[in-house]
C-alpha positions in Angstrom: 0.0 0.0 0.0 1.4 3.4 -1.0 1.8 6.3 1.4 1.6 8.8 -1.5 -1.2 11.2 -1.7 -3.1 11.3 -5.1 -1.7 13.8 -7.6 -3.5 17.2 -7.4 -5.3 18.9 -10.3 -2.4 21.4 -10.5 0.7 20.8 -12.6 3.1 21.1 -9.6 3.6 17.4 -8.9 5.0 14.2 -10.5 4.4 10.7 -9.3 5.2 7.2 -10.5 2.0 6.0 -8.8 -0.4 7.6 -11.2 -1.7 6.5 -14.6 1.1 6.6 -17.3 -1.2 8.6 -19.5 -1.5 11.3 -16.8 0.7 14.4 -17.3 1.8 14.0 -13.7 3.4 10.6 -14.4 7.1 9.9 -14.1 8.6 6.5 -14.4 9.8 4.8 -11.2 13.5 5.1 -10.4 15.9 2.2 -10.8 16.2 -0.1 -7.9 18.4 1.2 -5.1 18.8 0.5 -1.4 17.4 2.9 1.2 21.0 3.7 2.3 22.1 4.5 -1.3 19.1 6.8 -1.8 19.8 8.6 1.5 23.4 9.1 0.5 22.5 10.4 -3.0 19.7 12.7 -1.7 22.0 14.1 1.0 23.9 15.7 -1.9 20.9 17.6 -3.1 20.9 21.2 -2.0 18.5 22.3 0.8 17.0 18.8 1.2 16.5 17.1 4.5 15.2 13.7 5.5 12.1 14.1 7.7 10.7 10.6 7.9 11.9 7.0 7.3 10.0 3.8 7.8 9.9 0.4 6.2 11.4 1.4 2.8 9.6 4.7 2.8 11.6 8.0 2.7 10.2 11.5 3.0 12.5 14.5 2.3 11.7 18.2 2.2 13.4 20.4 -0.3 13.4 24.2 0.3 13.6 26.5 -2.7 16.5 28.9 -2.7 14.7 32.2 -3.4 11.3 32.2 -1.8 12.0 29.3 0.7 9.0 27.3 -0.6 8.8 23.7 0.6 8.6 20.7 -1.8 8.0 17.1 -0.7 10.0 14.3 -2.1 8.8 10.8 -1.2 10.3 7.5 -2.2 9.1 3.9 -1.7 11.7 1.2 -2.2 10.2 -2.0 -3.7 11.7 -5.0 -5.5 10.9 -3.7 -9.0 12.3 -0.2 -8.4 11.8 2.9 -6.4 8.4 4.7 -6.7 8.7 8.5 -6.4 6.4 11.5 -5.8 7.7 15.1 -5.8 5.3 17.9 -5.2 5.2 21.6 -4.3 3.2 22.4 -1.3 2.0 25.8 -2.6 1.3 27.4 -5.9 -0.1 26.3 -9.2 2.9 25.7 -11.4 6.3 24.6 -10.3 7.9 25.5 -13.7 9.0 21.8 -14.0 11.1 21.8 -10.8 9.7 18.6 -9.4 10.2 16.7 -12.7 13.7 18.0 -12.9 14.4 16.9 -9.3 13.3 13.4 -10.0 15.2 13.2 -13.3 18.4 14.5 -11.5 17.9 11.8 -8.9 17.4 9.2 -11.6 20.7 10.2 -13.2 22.5 10.1 -9.8 21.2 6.6 -9.0 21.9 5.1 -12.5 
């Protein structure tokens, strides 16, 4: 069972737990251990781990300029790592959450 909230109607979120035809969809990340993910995400700027339990990791990223908070959630499973990245406020994120996930994908590959 996923801990991820459903994607909102606004375009400021991406998730691997939504329909692949949904514009919010992003492919799961390649399989990685919880420790490897924590080490890689520790290198992302202004990002801190706020919750960890049973293969679930929740990080909060703070934007540099306005100090907005974005949630980055990951669920480690046998077939890969499911991911959700979402802005807490606003309508558009100008693609920041998708870029964050793709940067993480590149770092884990």
